[in-house]
LONUKOL-479080 format. One line per 3 residues: their letters; for each residue y, z, x of C-alpha. Coordinates in nm, 2 decimals. Layout:
! LONUKOL-479080
a> Y/Z/X  ...
! end
This chain:
! LONUKOL-479080
mpe> 8.24/11.41/6.50  8.57/11.50/6.72  8.57/11.81/6.90
vkc> 8.77/12.10/6.72  9.01/12.31/6.94  9.08/12.57/6.73
gaa> 9.02/12.81/6.99  9.28/12.64/7.21  9.55/12.67/6.91
ekv> 9.48/13.00/6.86  9.58/13.11/7.20  9.94/12.93/7.14
kpa> 10.12/13.19/6.92  10.32/13.02/6.64  10.71/13.02/6.66
asp> 10.92/12.80/6.46  11.12/12.62/6.74  11.32/12.34/6.58
sae> 11.50/12.22/6.88  11.26/12.32/7.14  11.27/12.11/7.48
kps> 11.06/12.38/7.71  10.66/12.28/7.71  10.60/12.62/7.59
eia> 10.85/12.68/7.30  10.72/12.33/7.19  10.36/12.45/7.19
gni> 10.47/12.73/6.97  10.61/12.46/6.73  10.36/12.26/6.74
syh> 10.10/12.60/6.64  10.38/12.67/6.37  10.34/12.38/6.22
aqy> 9.96/12.37/6.23  9.97/12.74/6.06  10.26/12.75/5.81
nph> 10.31/12.38/5.73  9.91/12.33/5.66  9.76/12.01/5.58
fsp> 9.39/12.11/5.64  9.14/12.40/5.67  9.27/12.68/5.87
laf> 9.00/12.64/6.16  9.04/12.28/6.20  9.24/12.19/6.48
gpe> 9.07/11.85/6.64  9.26/11.54/6.72  9.41/11.47/6.35
qaf> 9.55/11.77/6.31  9.71/11.82/6.61  9.87/11.46/6.58
yat> 10.01/11.60/6.27  10.13/11.92/6.39  10.29/11.75/6.70
aes> 10.45/11.47/6.46  10.59/11.74/6.28  10.76/11.91/6.53
vrd> 10.91/11.60/6.66  11.02/11.51/6.32  11.23/11.86/6.34
hli> 11.44/11.69/6.66  11.48/11.41/6.41  11.58/11.58/6.10
qrw> 11.81/11.76/6.32  11.96/11.45/6.46  11.97/11.27/6.11
net> 12.14/11.51/5.94  12.41/11.58/6.20  12.44/11.17/6.21
ylh> 12.47/11.16/5.82  12.74/11.45/5.80  12.93/11.27/6.09
fhk> 12.97/10.95/5.89  13.05/11.11/5.58  13.33/11.26/5.77
tdp> 13.42/11.00/5.94  13.38/10.74/5.69  13.30/10.43/5.88
kqt> 13.25/10.09/5.75  12.84/10.09/5.70  12.59/9.80/5.72
yyl> 12.31/9.82/5.49  12.01/9.56/5.61  11.77/9.48/5.30
sme> 11.44/9.35/5.40  11.16/9.32/5.22  10.91/9.43/5.49
ylq> 10.95/9.62/5.85  10.68/9.62/6.08  10.72/9.96/6.27
gra> 10.44/10.05/6.45  10.35/10.40/6.55  10.62/10.61/6.58
ltn> 10.50/10.90/6.76  10.54/10.76/7.14  10.88/10.58/7.02
avg> 11.05/10.90/6.91  10.96/11.09/7.19  11.06/10.83/7.44
nlg> 11.41/10.80/7.30  11.46/11.17/7.25  11.37/11.16/7.61
itg> 11.10/11.45/7.59  10.77/11.23/7.67  10.72/11.49/7.96
aya> 10.77/11.79/7.75  10.56/11.71/7.51  10.28/11.57/7.75
eav> 10.30/11.90/7.89  10.30/12.08/7.55  9.98/11.95/7.38
kkf> 9.79/12.00/7.69  9.83/12.39/7.60  9.58/12.29/7.34
gye> 9.35/12.06/7.53  9.49/11.73/7.40  9.63/11.40/7.61
lea> 9.96/11.29/7.43  9.83/10.92/7.45  9.52/11.05/7.30
lag> 9.67/11.21/7.03  9.90/10.90/6.97  9.63/10.68/6.90
qek> 9.52/10.93/6.61  9.85/10.79/6.42  9.79/10.49/6.17
daa> 10.06/10.19/6.20  10.33/10.18/5.88  10.17/9.92/5.65
lgn> 10.48/9.83/5.57  10.53/9.47/5.75  10.33/9.12/5.84
ggl> 10.49/8.93/6.11  10.81/8.87/6.31  11.02/8.92/6.00
grl> 10.93/9.28/5.99  10.93/9.36/6.33  11.26/9.22/6.35
asc> 11.39/9.42/6.11  11.20/9.74/6.28  11.37/9.66/6.65
fld> 11.67/9.59/6.48  11.67/9.93/6.35  11.60/10.10/6.70
sma> 11.91/9.93/6.83  12.18/10.02/6.54  12.06/10.36/6.63
tln> 12.08/10.33/7.02  12.43/10.17/6.98  12.55/10.44/6.76
lpa> 12.62/10.24/6.46  12.67/10.35/6.11  12.39/10.15/5.93
wgy> 12.10/10.19/5.72  11.76/10.02/5.63  11.64/9.95/5.32
glr> 11.27/9.87/5.21  10.97/9.96/4.96  10.70/10.21/5.07
yry> 10.38/9.99/4.98  10.07/10.22/4.99  9.84/9.94/5.06
glf> 10.05/9.72/5.28  9.96/9.36/5.34  9.60/9.41/5.46
kqh> 9.34/9.53/5.68  9.14/9.25/5.82  8.79/9.27/5.90
iak> 8.57/9.00/6.06  8.26/8.94/5.88  8.03/8.62/5.92
egq> 8.19/8.45/5.67  8.52/8.47/5.83  8.79/8.73/5.71
eef> 8.77/8.99/5.46  9.08/9.17/5.34  9.03/9.57/5.26
aed> 9.39/9.76/5.14  9.54/9.90/5.42  9.48/10.33/5.42
wld> 9.79/10.47/5.65  9.92/10.68/5.36  9.55/10.78/5.23
kfs> 9.64/11.10/5.40  10.03/11.11/5.44  10.26/11.01/5.67
pwe> 10.47/11.31/5.90  10.75/11.10/5.89  10.88/11.05/5.57
ipr> 11.08/11.31/5.43  11.09/11.24/5.05  11.45/11.27/4.88
hdv> 11.39/11.42/4.53  11.80/11.43/4.43  11.80/11.04/4.54
vfp> 11.67/10.86/4.24  11.79/10.54/4.02  11.68/10.35/3.75
vrf> 11.58/10.03/3.77  11.53/9.78/3.44  11.35/9.50/3.36
fgh> 11.29/9.27/3.06  11.54/9.36/2.77  11.81/9.17/2.66
vei> 12.21/9.18/2.69  12.43/9.30/2.42  12.78/9.18/2.37
lpd> 13.04/9.51/2.30  13.34/9.49/2.10  13.57/9.46/2.42
gsr> 13.36/9.13/2.49  13.21/9.30/2.76  12.84/9.29/2.83
kwv> 12.57/9.53/2.90  12.21/9.50/2.97  11.99/9.70/2.76
gge> 11.62/9.80/2.62  11.32/9.69/2.81  11.11/9.91/3.09
vlk> 11.31/10.14/3.28  11.15/10.27/3.59  11.27/10.49/3.89
ala> 11.34/10.48/4.22  11.28/10.75/4.45  11.41/10.71/4.80
ydc> 11.18/10.85/5.07  11.36/10.85/5.46  11.22/10.76/5.80
pip> 11.47/10.89/6.06  11.52/10.61/6.32  11.61/10.78/6.70
gyk> 11.84/10.61/6.93  11.74/10.58/7.26  11.90/10.87/7.51
tkn> 12.19/10.95/7.23  12.26/11.20/6.93  12.24/10.94/6.65
ais> 11.93/10.92/6.45  11.99/10.66/6.14  11.77/10.60/5.87
lrl> 11.50/10.34/5.70  11.52/10.43/5.33  11.22/10.33/5.15
wea> 11.20/10.33/4.77  10.91/10.46/4.60  10.85/10.33/4.21
kat> 10.78/10.59/3.95  10.79/10.69/3.61  10.83/10.98/3.42
aed> 10.65/11.29/3.20  10.85/11.13/2.93  10.70/10.78/2.99
fnl> 10.33/10.90/2.92  10.22/10.91/2.58  10.05/11.26/2.50
fqf> 9.99/11.17/2.15  9.79/10.84/2.26  9.60/11.02/2.54
ndg> 9.46/11.25/2.29  9.37/10.98/2.07  9.15/10.85/2.36
qye> 9.41/10.57/2.42  9.40/10.67/2.81  9.53/10.32/2.97
saa> 9.81/10.28/2.69  9.89/10.62/2.72  10.00/10.62/3.08
qlh> 10.07/10.21/3.07  10.41/10.26/3.24  10.27/10.48/3.48
aka> 10.04/10.19/3.60  10.30/9.92/3.61  10.53/10.16/3.84
qqi> 10.26/10.19/4.10  10.20/9.79/4.10  10.52/9.72/4.21
cav> 10.47/9.91/4.55  10.11/9.90/4.60  10.15/9.58/4.82
lyp> 10.34/9.39/5.05  10.34/8.99/4.93  10.11/9.02/4.64
gda> 9.94/8.68/4.54  10.15/8.48/4.36  9.91/8.19/4.22
tee> 9.92/8.35/3.88  10.22/8.39/3.64  10.15/8.76/3.66
gkl> 10.16/8.78/4.08  10.50/8.54/4.04  10.64/8.84/3.79
lrl> 10.56/9.12/4.03  10.68/8.93/4.35  11.04/8.92/4.16
kqq> 11.01/9.32/4.04  10.94/9.40/4.39  11.26/9.20/4.49
ffl> 11.46/9.33/4.23  11.37/9.68/4.26  11.44/9.67/4.62
csa> 11.79/9.50/4.55  11.88/9.73/4.26  11.79/10.07/4.38
slq> 11.97/9.98/4.73  12.25/9.86/4.58  12.26/10.19/4.33
dmi> 12.26/10.41/4.64  12.54/10.23/4.82  12.80/10.25/4.55
arf> 12.69/10.59/4.53  12.78/10.68/4.85  13.08/10.48/4.83
ker> 13.24/10.66/4.56  13.13/10.99/4.70  13.34/10.93/5.02
ksd> 13.57/10.74/4.81  13.69/11.10/4.64  13.86/11.19/4.98
rvs> 14.06/10.83/5.05  14.42/10.81/4.93  14.36/10.51/4.75
gkw> 14.02/10.49/4.66  14.02/10.10/4.51  13.73/9.90/4.45
sef> 13.87/9.63/4.68  13.81/9.87/4.97  13.45/9.86/4.91
ptk> 13.37/9.54/5.17  13.59/9.71/5.43  13.32/10.01/5.37
vav> 13.02/9.80/5.31  12.83/9.56/5.45  12.50/9.41/5.33
qln> 12.29/9.21/5.53  11.99/8.98/5.35  11.70/8.94/5.58
dth> 11.58/8.56/5.44  11.57/8.51/5.06  11.39/8.79/4.96
ptl> 11.71/9.01/4.87  11.89/8.75/4.73  11.92/8.92/4.35
aip> 12.15/9.17/4.58  12.40/8.89/4.48  12.37/8.89/4.09
elm> 12.30/9.27/4.09  12.61/9.37/4.27  12.81/9.15/4.04
rll> 12.64/9.32/3.74  12.68/9.67/3.88  13.07/9.59/3.93
mde> 13.14/9.46/3.60  12.93/9.59/3.36  12.90/9.97/3.52
egl> 13.21/9.99/3.68  13.43/9.80/3.47  13.58/9.48/3.69
gwd> 13.64/9.16/3.62  13.45/8.86/3.72  13.71/8.77/3.98
eaw> 13.73/9.09/4.15  13.36/9.18/4.11  13.34/8.79/4.30
dit> 13.54/8.87/4.55  13.39/9.20/4.67  13.04/9.03/4.61
yrt> 13.12/8.76/4.86  13.29/8.97/5.10  13.03/9.21/5.14
isy> 12.68/9.02/5.14  12.61/8.78/5.46  12.27/8.60/5.49
tnh> 12.02/8.54/5.76  11.80/8.21/5.72  11.46/8.24/5.88
tvl> 11.29/7.94/5.81  11.34/7.54/5.73  10.94/7.56/5.58
pea> 10.97/7.43/5.24  10.76/7.71/5.10  10.93/7.97/5.21
lek> 11.27/7.88/5.07  11.23/8.07/4.79  11.25/7.90/4.41
wsq> 11.25/8.12/4.14  11.15/7.98/3.77  11.44/8.00/3.53
ivm> 11.22/8.08/3.24  11.09/8.40/3.43  11.42/8.50/3.56
rkl> 11.54/8.49/3.23  11.28/8.70/3.07  11.24/8.97/3.36
lpr> 11.64/8.97/3.45  11.85/8.82/3.13  12.19/8.94/3.31
hme> 12.11/8.81/3.65  12.06/8.50/3.49  12.36/8.47/3.28
iie> 12.56/8.57/3.64  12.35/8.31/3.84  12.47/8.04/3.61
eid> 12.83/8.11/3.61  12.80/8.12/4.03  12.61/7.79/3.97
krf> 12.90/7.63/3.72  13.20/7.77/3.90  13.05/7.67/4.25
rel> 13.00/7.32/4.05  13.36/7.30/3.97  13.47/7.42/4.31
vis> 13.34/7.12/4.44  13.45/6.87/4.20  13.83/6.96/4.22
khk> 13.86/7.06/4.58  13.58/6.87/4.75  13.55/6.55/4.56
eme> 13.42/6.33/4.84  13.10/6.56/4.77  13.06/6.53/4.43
gki> 12.73/6.27/4.46  12.56/6.54/4.67  12.62/6.85/4.40
dsm> 12.26/6.79/4.26  12.10/6.94/4.58  12.37/7.13/4.66
kvl> 12.40/7.35/4.32  12.20/7.68/4.25  12.02/7.58/3.93
dss> 11.79/7.29/3.97  11.68/7.15/3.63  11.58/6.78/3.74
npq> 11.23/6.86/3.59  11.28/6.98/3.28  10.92/7.18/3.26
kpv> 10.96/7.36/3.55  11.35/7.42/3.60  11.44/7.68/3.93
vrm> 11.67/7.90/4.09  11.72/7.78/4.47  11.73/8.10/4.60
anl> 11.87/7.97/4.94  12.14/7.79/4.76  12.26/8.11/4.60
cvv> 12.24/8.32/4.94  12.47/8.02/5.12  12.75/7.97/4.79
ssh> 12.74/8.35/4.76  12.77/8.50/5.13  13.10/8.54/5.35
tvn> 12.84/8.45/5.63  12.52/8.24/5.68  12.33/8.28/6.06
gva> 11.99/8.12/6.17  11.81/8.31/6.45  11.79/8.08/6.75
elh> 12.03/7.80/6.88  11.80/7.54/6.76  11.74/7.67/6.42
sni> 12.12/7.75/6.38  12.17/7.37/6.48  11.90/7.26/6.23
lkq> 12.05/7.42/5.96  12.40/7.32/6.00  12.29/6.93/6.11
elf> 12.02/6.93/5.83  11.95/7.19/5.58  12.28/7.31/5.48
ady> 12.48/7.05/5.61  12.64/6.98/5.29  12.80/7.33/5.30
vsi> 12.94/7.31/5.63  13.16/7.07/5.50  13.30/7.29/5.27
wpt> 13.28/7.58/5.47  13.28/7.46/5.86  13.31/7.84/5.97
kfq> 13.06/8.02/5.74  12.77/7.94/5.99  12.67/8.13/6.29
nkt> 12.40/8.19/6.54  12.23/8.46/6.63  11.95/8.44/6.84
ngi> 11.69/8.75/6.79  11.61/8.97/7.04  11.35/9.24/7.10
tpr> 11.40/9.63/7.18  11.29/9.71/7.54  11.23/10.01/7.45
rwl> 10.90/10.00/7.28  10.83/9.61/7.40  10.87/9.77/7.78
rfc> 10.94/10.09/7.88  10.69/10.25/7.65  10.40/10.00/7.60
npe> 10.38/9.92/7.98  10.47/10.23/8.18  10.31/10.09/8.49
lse> 10.55/9.76/8.50  10.82/9.93/8.38  10.80/10.20/8.65
ivt> 10.80/9.92/8.92  11.12/9.78/8.76  11.26/10.09/8.76
kwl> 11.19/10.18/9.14  11.30/9.78/9.26  11.63/9.78/9.04
ksd> 11.68/10.19/9.15  11.78/10.26/8.81  11.61/10.28/8.47
qwt> 11.94/10.20/8.30  11.80/9.86/8.24  11.62/10.00/7.92
snl> 11.96/9.98/7.74  12.11/9.72/7.92  11.86/9.46/8.02
dll> 12.05/9.23/8.18  11.99/9.41/8.51  11.69/9.29/8.50
tgl> 11.83/8.99/8.70  11.84/9.20/8.98  11.45/9.13/9.03
rkf> 11.53/8.79/9.10  11.60/8.83/9.46  11.26/9.05/9.51
add> 11.10/8.76/9.37  10.89/8.67/9.69  10.90/8.99/9.82
ekl> 10.54/9.08/9.90  10.51/9.47/9.85  10.68/9.41/9.52
hae> 10.40/9.11/9.45  10.16/9.37/9.54  10.25/9.65/9.31
waa> 10.34/9.38/9.03  9.94/9.24/9.06  9.78/9.60/9.07
akl> 10.04/9.69/8.76  9.91/9.36/8.55  9.53/9.42/8.66
sck> 9.56/9.77/8.52  9.71/9.64/8.16  9.45/9.36/8.16
krl> 9.14/9.65/8.21  9.31/9.86/7.95  9.31/9.52/7.73
akh> 8.92/9.44/7.82  8.84/9.82/7.67  9.02/9.74/7.35
vld> 8.82/9.42/7.34  8.49/9.55/7.43  8.56/9.84/7.16
vtg> 8.64/9.60/6.83  8.45/9.31/6.92  8.14/9.40/7.16
vti> 8.26/9.15/7.38  8.27/9.21/7.75  8.58/9.03/7.88
dpt> 8.65/8.96/8.27  8.98/9.14/8.38  9.01/8.86/8.70
slf> 8.97/8.57/8.44  9.29/8.45/8.34  9.40/8.59/8.01
diq> 9.54/8.35/7.76  9.67/8.48/7.44  9.81/8.38/7.12
ikr> 9.89/8.65/6.86  10.06/8.55/6.53  10.03/8.52/6.17
ihe> 9.79/8.24/6.11  9.99/7.93/5.98  9.91/7.59/6.04
ykr> 10.25/7.55/6.16  10.19/7.77/6.46  9.88/7.57/6.55
qll> 9.63/7.83/6.60  9.41/7.51/6.57  9.56/7.32/6.83
nil> 9.48/7.62/7.06  9.13/7.64/6.94  9.04/7.25/6.98
gav> 9.18/7.27/7.31  8.91/7.53/7.41  8.62/7.33/7.25
yry> 8.73/7.04/7.45  8.74/7.29/7.76  8.36/7.42/7.68
kkl> 8.26/7.01/7.59  8.37/6.97/7.99  8.24/7.24/8.12
kem> 7.91/7.19/7.95  7.92/6.84/8.14  7.99/7.02/8.46
sae> 7.73/7.05/8.77  7.75/7.39/8.89  7.94/7.27/9.19
ekq> 8.21/7.13/8.99  8.23/7.49/8.76  8.28/7.67/9.10
kvt> 8.62/7.48/9.15  8.70/7.62/8.76  8.97/7.85/8.69
prt> 8.80/8.10/8.45  8.96/8.17/8.12  8.96/8.45/7.81
vmi> 9.09/8.27/7.54  9.20/8.53/7.29  9.38/8.45/6.91
ggk> 9.44/8.72/6.70  9.66/8.72/6.35  9.62/8.77/5.98
afa> 9.60/8.44/5.76  9.69/8.50/5.37  9.43/8.56/5.14
tyt> 9.52/8.28/4.92  9.57/8.02/5.25  9.23/7.85/5.25
nak> 9.30/7.65/5.55  9.46/7.92/5.76  9.10/8.11/5.69
riv> 8.92/7.82/5.78  9.11/7.82/6.13  9.01/8.23/6.17
klv> 8.64/8.16/6.12  8.66/7.85/6.35  8.77/8.07/6.59
ndv> 8.52/8.31/6.56  8.23/8.04/6.51  8.37/7.88/6.86
gav> 8.37/8.23/7.05  8.01/8.32/6.89  7.85/7.99/7.05
vnn> 8.07/8.01/7.42  8.06/8.39/7.48  7.66/8.35/7.47
dpe> 7.64/8.07/7.62  7.50/8.13/8.01  7.60/7.80/8.18
vnk> 7.95/7.84/8.01  8.04/8.22/7.99  8.16/8.32/8.32
ylk> 8.44/8.04/8.33  8.54/8.08/7.96  8.53/8.29/7.65
vvf> 8.70/8.28/7.32  8.74/8.59/7.16  8.91/8.67/6.82
ipn> 9.11/8.99/6.79  9.05/9.14/6.44  9.35/9.33/6.25
ynv> 9.62/9.21/6.46  9.94/9.47/6.44  10.18/9.64/6.65
sva> 9.95/9.89/6.81  9.72/9.62/6.90  10.03/9.42/7.02
evl> 10.11/9.71/7.27  9.80/9.65/7.41  9.79/9.26/7.45
ipg> 10.12/9.21/7.57  10.11/9.38/7.85  9.77/9.24/7.96
sel> 9.88/8.89/7.88  9.90/8.62/8.18  9.94/8.31/7.99
sqh> 10.06/8.32/7.59  10.06/8.03/7.36  10.39/7.93/7.16
ist> 10.30/7.60/7.03  10.47/7.52/6.71  10.55/7.20/6.58
agm> 10.91/7.17/6.74  11.16/7.21/6.47  10.93/7.45/6.27
eas> 10.97/7.78/6.40  11.29/7.98/6.36  11.26/8.17/6.65
gts> 10.98/8.37/6.72  10.99/8.71/6.86  10.66/8.77/7.04
nmk> 10.75/8.49/7.28  10.99/8.69/7.41  10.77/9.02/7.44
fsl> 10.53/8.85/7.61  10.80/8.71/7.87  10.95/9.03/7.90
ngc> 10.60/9.17/8.03  10.55/8.91/8.28  10.40/8.68/8.10
vii> 10.42/8.31/8.15  10.46/8.09/7.83  10.32/7.76/7.76
gtl> 10.52/7.61/7.43  10.74/7.34/7.26  11.10/7.31/7.27
dga> 11.10/7.54/6.96  11.28/7.83/6.79  11.37/8.06/7.09
nve> 11.14/7.91/7.34  11.44/7.67/7.42  11.62/7.96/7.54
ire> 11.35/8.13/7.71  11.30/7.85/7.93  11.65/7.83/7.99
evg> 11.68/8.17/8.10  11.33/8.21/8.29  11.37/7.89/8.44
edn> 11.22/7.55/8.37  10.94/7.61/8.67  10.83/7.87/8.54
ffl> 10.74/7.78/8.15  10.48/7.54/8.10  10.65/7.27/7.83
fga> 10.49/7.00/7.61  10.51/6.81/7.33  10.72/6.63/7.08
kad> 11.08/6.76/7.07  11.25/6.82/6.72  11.44/6.53/6.72
qia> 11.15/6.34/6.74  10.94/6.45/6.47  11.05/6.27/6.15
glr> 11.01/5.93/6.36  10.65/6.07/6.47  10.53/6.14/6.12
kdr> 10.70/5.80/5.99  10.48/5.62/6.21  10.18/5.80/6.13
eng> 10.26/5.69/5.77  10.29/5.33/5.86  9.95/5.36/6.07
lfk> 10.12/5.33/6.41  9.94/5.64/6.57  9.66/5.58/6.81
pdp> 9.45/5.93/6.88  9.39/6.06/7.21  9.03/6.00/7.33
rfe> 9.00/6.36/7.41  9.14/6.45/7.06  8.87/6.25/6.88
eak> 8.58/6.43/7.12  8.71/6.76/7.06  8.68/6.73/6.68
qvi> 8.29/6.53/6.70  8.21/6.85/6.90  8.31/7.06/6.57
rsg> 8.16/6.79/6.34  7.82/6.81/6.55  7.73/7.15/6.39
afg> 7.77/7.30/6.75  7.90/7.60/6.61  7.73/7.66/6.29
syd> 7.66/7.49/5.98  7.98/7.60/5.81  8.18/7.30/5.65
yep> 8.46/7.25/5.86  8.54/6.92/5.70  8.82/7.01/5.48
lld> 9.01/7.17/5.81  8.95/6.85/6.01  9.04/6.60/5.69
sle> 9.39/6.77/5.73  9.42/6.56/6.05  9.29/6.23/5.93
gns> 9.45/5.96/5.73  9.81/5.86/5.77  9.94/6.05/5.44
gfg> 9.85/6.22/5.16  9.84/6.58/5.01  9.66/6.80/5.31
rgd> 9.59/6.50/5.53  9.83/6.28/5.80  9.82/6.56/6.04
yfl> 10.17/6.67/5.93  10.19/6.94/6.20  10.12/6.64/6.48
vgy> 9.82/6.83/6.63  9.71/6.50/6.72  9.99/6.37/6.88
dfp> 10.08/6.66/7.11  9.69/6.69/7.21  9.69/6.49/7.51
syi> 10.03/6.62/7.64  9.90/7.02/7.57  9.58/6.94/7.76
daq> 9.75/6.78/8.03  10.00/7.13/8.05  9.67/7.33/8.04
drv> 9.54/7.17/8.37  9.90/7.24/8.56  9.85/7.58/8.45
daa> 9.48/7.58/8.57  9.66/7.47/8.91  9.91/7.69/8.90
ykd> 9.67/8.00/8.86  9.49/7.94/9.13  9.81/8.00/9.38
kkk> 9.79/8.39/9.30  10.14/8.40/9.51  10.34/8.13/9.31
wik> 10.17/8.28/8.97  10.32/8.62/9.03  10.66/8.52/9.14
msi> 10.69/8.30/8.80  10.55/8.66/8.62  10.84/8.81/8.79
lnt> 11.11/8.55/8.75  10.99/8.58/8.37  11.09/8.95/8.33
ags> 11.39/8.86/8.55  11.51/8.62/8.29  11.43/8.79/7.97
gkf> 11.77/9.02/7.99  11.94/8.82/7.72  11.66/8.90/7.48
ssd> 11.72/9.26/7.39  11.80/9.33/7.05  12.06/9.54/7.15
rti> 12.27/9.18/7.22  12.17/9.06/6.91  12.28/9.36/6.68
aqy> 12.60/9.39/6.88  12.70/9.05/6.82  12.62/9.11/6.44
ake> 12.81/9.43/6.44  13.12/9.23/6.59  13.10/8.89/6.47
iwd> 12.95/8.93/6.11  12.96/9.31/5.98  13.26/9.42/6.15
ika> 13.18/9.76/6.21  13.22/9.96/6.51  13.02/10.22/6.70
spv> 13.05/10.58/6.58  12.83/10.83/6.80  12.78/11.18/6.72
a> 12.99/11.38/6.96
! end
């Protein structure tokens, strides 16, 4: 039971002071919230109660800034960007909020008056379960940068009650449980009961006497807005992440049926509303699952666009002309991957059917408003929706999509005759399989957006030269690159105070926090012994904190003096956690064969792997199981466990990353070249002085350029070799390295238990066939991977060299600030300008 410190709370006189900055006034405001905004019984003031009261006190600051920013944007009427994303991986908000507001010290002193440490209270907060991986974390970094750069911009998403899932590791492997972040409440969100929009599903299209069309009937739910204020760093601006929750009304509750004992039927629409925002990425193996996912996507798009149009109209009355043609000069909509693609036909529908515009005018507005970010070249991630399902759920939108497709084909035939033979692969509607006709969402995005961008130089080149090459012939200026970035506030300044204080000391300024290019100033000190000593001490402190976390969540004791080798990301075969664990198995085998004298020369290493495997992704879950089984044997082997430990970090999320990344020394970013669009965890590791072992994939290419080739452990095939290597494999030309065969054989021998890993290992065997043929080239890259790991072992023995490499990784990370990325979006895609609150 946590200690209840109600006595300490009673000694602080409650006094409402929303703008308090002095510790005594802040303490009074916290006490006020505990007493007059109570969520718990009056005698309780344990750590949890103290957290909520403290968070609500901080929220007072945020609301004040949010109101001032909203009013400022309303008065000045700048062009605004609206960022549509199915996920946001926010993490905890307290530390980030007080840090960006510049009141960390004052709040730390204030909560001491109640007998608490600020860090301990921050640990009471649950991560908002609104995202899964890099896509969602990128969106959250972007919001932080938009606010910090004073840009008029908002984020839109869905308020998932149970998130993706909470991961638990049992003997059988990964188990999934619902996230509980909203079991009590979130202190950061503000329900806007006046911001409610209808969202329709199913129904039919009526043709009115004047020839116009109207979507009627079906189910109509309500979208209720919840705002989460996002403060900028050292600025008065605070923007919003607006999340939608699906609701049904009292009118939708059939009291007659309920009183007749038909309880489920009486509340049928209420149950359907709860389903929409229940879970992020519900399983789509069933038709019901597919329908629910499409419902989620449309719900986000429709509610957000209705809100944008309402705000445009609200401000339109103050303008001289007030014409709809001004809409793209006031509104920019960014689609974060293909999930919000339905924004395209929905904006067309709203403009034509609700506002009375003709096709040509509505199309011109839509095209000039919407831009699309592609995040993947993986076929399964380029969404394709059944035309039958689309027509059933969204009949009017299917009509609009058909017309977009028809007009695009006519454009190609009339103006690009040379491309006529390519129409089948470029068109939006694919009916090549009459039994399963589909809508190609990525094609719809490319055809309907004024700008399409990739997220790293290599990825953008692949889009232009391969995936979307035919479109480039028609629209050569439509395609851009915007290399991803991360916010240096959360990912160094706040999560790694030990290292950030050293950076500030040696640069004689903390301005690097909002101008990350200043980190290059560390290069001139890269050989300085005093800096080396401070740097090593900070890293060791972070490693000890990480070791405590590992012990707390896994029960495994790890040695902070060993090399901390970490791979944390969504579990997927292309990210090749399988290559990592096969390498660890090979290392274990070699250690078992060594004499005691030979082992003394080994570089001790702790391999940590973390990430969630999607609930229905069987091979990914087998990889999770294998990592845990290998760890169970290796960690309990007295002959080896001084030199090697293997740990699976459960329930990976932002808060876990904030402990792991500062404590890392080597990080693995080892995806098959050409398959990772960018990656952003690689940037976070490098920023924190971690050395990367990786392939030339995604942003690895640019990181290696910035930090220096000597400070990056490179291995593996290059992107332009992959297709040829797969062809060689199909033709039986691949000859596996003996070390690769040895590693697989150890697993097959039963050394790690009786679980049947044959289906997983089978994916590495054969030359072709579904689930076989080593599509991700684990076998081909294995020998160069092992060789690179040998170079890592040798380099780590030279502490001076390793610390210099670490310093130069941090010094070379300036390019990878999301501030730089967002400034480029603002100037080159959205055409918006800073609008700071005075």
